[in-house]
N, C-alpha and C positions, 0 to 999 in steps of 0.2 A: 465652657470654652476651654480649648487646649491650644497651646502654641509651642512650637519647637523651632530650633535652628540647627542646621548641620552644614559642614563644609562640603562643597562640591568635589573637592579633591584634597588629598593629603600631601600633594607634591610640595606646596609652599611651606608648610611647617617642617617637612623633612629636609628641604633645602636650607631652611633657617637653622635647624638643628645641626646639619652637616657643616655649615659655615662656622657655627659656634664651636664645634669640635675641632675644626681645623685651626681656629683662632687659638685654642688652648695648645694644640700640638705645634703649630708653626705660626706664632703671632705675626700678623701683617695688617696693614691698613686696608688691603683688599678684602680680607675676611671681615674686618670690622664694618666696612661699608656694606658688604653683602648682608651681614647680620642686621644692621640698622635698616637697610632698605627692605629686605624681605620680612623681617620681624615687624617693622613699622607698618608695612602694607597689610600684613595679616591682622595686626592689632586694630588698624583703622576699619578693616572690613568686619571684624568681630564686633566692635563697638557700634558700627552702623547697623548691622543686622540685629543686634540686641535691642537697639532703640526701636526698630520696626516691629520686632516680636512683642515688645511691651506696650506699644502705643498705637498699633494699627488695629482699627475696629470698623465693623460694618453694621449698620442698622437697616433692617429690611421690613417694609410695611406693605400691607395689602388692603384693598378697599373692602372686600367681602370674602367670606369663607364658604359660601355656597353659590352655585351658578347653574345655568341650564346649558344644554348643548347649543352652541352658537354664540354664547355670551363672550364678551371681550374681557380678558383678565389684564389688570394693570397693577404693577408693583412699583414701589418707590425705594430706591437704595441711597443710603447716605454713608459714604466712606470718610472716616475721620482719622487723621494722623496728628496727634497732639504731642509728638516727640520733637527732638531737635534736628533730626535728619530727614530729608525728603525721601519719598519712594519713587524712584525714576520709572519703575514699572510695577504694576500690581495685576495679577491675574485673578479674576473672580470666577470660581468654579461652583456652579449650581448643582445641587444634588436632588432637585425636584423630580417627581415621577410623573408629572402631567405630560401626556403625549403631545408631541409637536410643539413643545415649549422649552426654551432654555434662556436663562437670564445671565449666562456667562459672558464675560467681556474682559478686555485688557484696558487698563487705565493707569495714569500716573497721578501723583498727589504730592504737593510740597509739604514742608514741615509746618505744623500748627495750622492746617487747612482742613476744609471739609468739601467734598464733592458730592453733588446729588444728581441722580438721573432716574429715568423711568424706563421700564420695559413693558411691552405689550404682547399679548398672545390671544389666541382664540381657543375656547374649550371645545374640542372636536369630538370627544368621546365621553360617554357617561362613565361614572365610577367614583371612587373615593381615592384621592391622590394626596401626596405630601408636597407642600411647598417648603423648601429648605431641606437640610441645612446648607451651609455655605462654607467654602474653604478659600482663604486668601493666600495666594502664593506671591512671594516677593523676594528680594535679596539686595545686597549692597551693589553699587554700580560697578565694582571691580569684578563681580561674579565669583567671589570667594566663598560666600555663605548663601545658603538657601533658607528662606523663612516660610513656615506654614502656620497659619492661624485658622483653626477649625471652629466654627460657630454652629452648634447643633440646633439652635432655635428653629422650630418648624411649626407648621400648622396643617390641619387636614382641610382639603378643599373637596367638597362634594359637588359633583357635576350631575345634575338630575336629567332624566330623559325629557324630551319636549312634550308639551301638552298641545294636542291638535284638536280642532273641532270635528266632531263626527255626526253631522246632521243626518246621515243616512242610516244611523244605528238607533233603533228604538228598543229599549229594555222592557221586557215583559214584566208587568208589576206582579208581585206576589201577594197572596192572601185575598180577602174579600173586602168590599167597601164597608167601612165602619170598624175594621179590625186594624190594630196597630197604633202607632203614635201619630197624633193629628199633625197635619202639615198645613199651615195657613196659606192663603192666597193660591190654593190649588184650583185649577179649572174643573177638576172632577170632584163632585160632592158626594158625601155619604148620606145615610138615612138618619144620622144623629143630629139633633138640634142643640146648638150651644145656648142660644138665647133668642129673644125676640126684639124687634125694633119697629118703629113706625113705618108704615108702608111707603115705598118710594116708587115713583112712576116707572113702569116698565117691568116690575117684578112679577113673576108668575102668580096667578091667582091660587094655584095649588099650595103655595107656601103660606097662605093666610092662616094665622092662628086664631081660630074662631072663639075660643074661650076667652082669650085676652081681649079680643076685639069687642065681644059682648060686655065684658066687665068694665072696660074703659070707654066704651062708646066711641071708639076710634079704631081704624084698621091697623092691625099689627101683623107682621110677617115673621116667619121663623128664619134664623140665621143658621145655615147648615154647616156642619163640620167639614173640613177638607178631607180629601182622600188620604189614606195612611202613607207615611213615609217608611215603607218596609225595609228590612235589611237587604243589603246586596252582598253576595259572595262572588268575588272575581277570582276565577281559576285560570291560571296561565300555564299552558303546557310547555315546559322547557326541556322536554326529553330530547337528548342529542340525536337519537335515532330517527326522530320525526322532523328534524329541521332541514331546511333547504337554504341555499345561498351561503355567502361568506361575509364575515366582517359586518360592516354597516349595512350592506344590502343583503339581509338575511331575514328569514321568518322570525328568528329570535328577537332581533331588534324591532321588527314591526310589531310583534306581540307585546314587547315592553312598552312601546309608544301607545298602543291601544289600551293596555292596562293602566298606564299613567293617566291617560286622558279620561278613562272611565272613573278612576278613583277621584279625580278632580271634579268631574260632573256629578258623581254621586254625593260627595260631601257638600258640594254647593247646593244640591237639592235637599239637603238635610237628611239624607239616608245615613244609617250606620253601615260602614263599608268594611267587609272583611277581605282578606287576600290570601290566596293559596298559590304556591308555585313549586313545581317539581324540578328545582335547579340542582346545582352541585350540593347545596344544603337546602332541605325543604323549608320553605318560608310559610309560616302558619300564623296569621294574625286575625284574631276574632274581631267581629264588627264593633266598631266604636265610632264616635263622632267628635273628634277634637283635633287640635293642631299637632299635639304630640303624636297621636296615632297617624296622622297624615305624614308626618316626618318619618316615622318608622317604616311606613309602606314605601315612601319615595326612596329612602335609603336602601331598602331591600331591593327595589327595582334597579337602582343605580349600580348595585354590586352584583346583580344576578348573573350567573353563568349556567350554561347548559349542564344538565345532570343525566342520570340514567333511569329515573323512575317514570314508567309509562303513565299516560293519562288515565287509563283504565284503573290502575292500581291506586293512583292519587284520589280518584273519585270514590273508589270503594272504601278507602281508609277514611276519607273525609265525611262520608255519608252519615254516620251516627252522630257527628258533632254539629251538623247543620240543623238549624231550627226549622220548624215547619212554617209554611206560608211565607217563605223568603224567595228572593230572586237569585238565581245562580247564573253567572255570565261566564261561559267557557270560551277561552281564546286558544285556538290550536291550529297547527298545520297538518295534524295527523289525519290521513284519509282512510285509515283502517276503521272498521266499524265496531271493534271490540269494546270501545269505551261507551258505546250507546247503551249497553246492558246496565252498568251501574247508574248511568244518567236516567234511564227509564225507571229504575227503582226510586230515585229521588223524586221523579214526577209523581209516582204513585203516592208518595208521602205529602203531596201538596206543594212541592217546590217548583217554581216557575222558571224554566230554562230559557236562555238566549245564547245562541252559538255564533261566535265570530270565527268563521272558517277562513284561514289564510291559504290562498291558492299556491301550492309549491311550484306549479308550472311557470308562474311569472318570475320565479327566482332561478330558472334554468333546470328544474327537475322534470323528468319525464312524466311524473305523476300529476294528475289533475284532480281538482276538488269537485268537479261537476257531479260525479256519481254519488258521492256522499251527500252532497247538497240535495239531490233528488230524494235520497233515503230520508233525510231530515224533513223534507217537505211532505213526504207521504205519511210520516208519523206526526205531522202537525207541530213540529218543533221550530220555533222562529229561528231563522239563520240568516246571516249576512256574509257573503263571500267578498273578501278583500284581497287586493293584490299589491304588487310592488309599487304601483303608481303612487300610493300614499306616501312612501318614503321620499319621492321625488318632488313633492309639493313644498313650496317655501315654508309652510307652517311646520314642517318636520325639523327645520333648523331655525327656530324663531328667536334666538338669543338677542337680548337687548341690554342686559346689565353691563355697565362699563362703556356703553356706546352713547354718543350724542345724536340727537335728531335735530336737524336744522330746517328752518323755513326761509325760503328766499322771498323777500319783500319786493313789491313792484319797483322800488328804487334800486334793486339789485343787492341790497344789504342782506347778509345772512344773520338770522336771529335764532337763538336756541329755542326749539320747541319742547324739548324734554332733556333734562340733564341725566347723566348715567346713574340714577339711583342715589345711594348713600355715598357722599363725596368724602367722608372722613377716612383717615388712615388708621390701621391697626397694626401694631407690632407683632411679628411672628414670635411664637413661643408661649 
């Protein structure tokens, strides 16, 4: 914390000094009165401002340090003045970088008092932002001195892209049945038998284990292993030359939402998920399956900006590092076909592709994705064409953190259906 005070003008001390000099040159009660009045006023203002500089403090608290697009942000401010002089006015200057949010305000506070208030905002854009620091500006009521107290305490707020349901997208599984890490409760079974159990009504006769049945003189059936949870590689084309649209309504934002949603789906289905993106800095995260890995991918998506690496180069560079019999999910608005060559090389190695093709025409571009979609269909590559309408769905701005949900009872009384998550406050810094 740093605090300083400075005079708004040097006129008053100069007049006091001038009156004092005249008193020495030509002693008079007039000069004495001016010295006392002007000097006393300057001294009172100095003592008042000094008290504010030493005793004016602000405590800033926030409920959470990560959010999702659409979430409500709430902060609590406590302004304390434990000095002997009141602050007739205090300007709170907020230095946060969160778009469309400002916690600045003007307020007054008495001596030995505390004032508490709340500010609200909505997280409108993905990214990593800073909440804080804060500068308090005040001064004595005579306007002689200006006081500034800068408090650098701050914290990072990560605003994640939204996760939306994608029921229309089916990911092509990689590998063959019986290969990979077992996944329980899978509707698709392998040829591997884990164990046997007593026959239950409705089980297929072909699953009867005749050796155990003969030995125990009771019908036993085989319990089959689930299909493998193979690795997913999600590849996002963030080449600036391939994008269409601007700001929120762009293929880049749509691609980030698609990637975020697929990462969430893959990890929930117990896949190890890797992520590749050709942004301003290439993001390259190998497949893993844990919360720390999820946070790394989500943070990378939150901060991703368009770059200059074409999709064809990204696939060509990534090829040697991708394991065999995995699934690769390519998300791109690129309608050029040059990236199909490195993708074909990956298919020859046993990697199963799924292409999410974003239609640039829905974002105002004269180019359409129909021709490339037909090429993918002729080559037997699963593809899904997605357009701008996905961004306009309510799920694309699903934020709920910091917001209350209310249920209206038949009597007309409003009852809380869901509180806004964690209600505890955390100090910045």
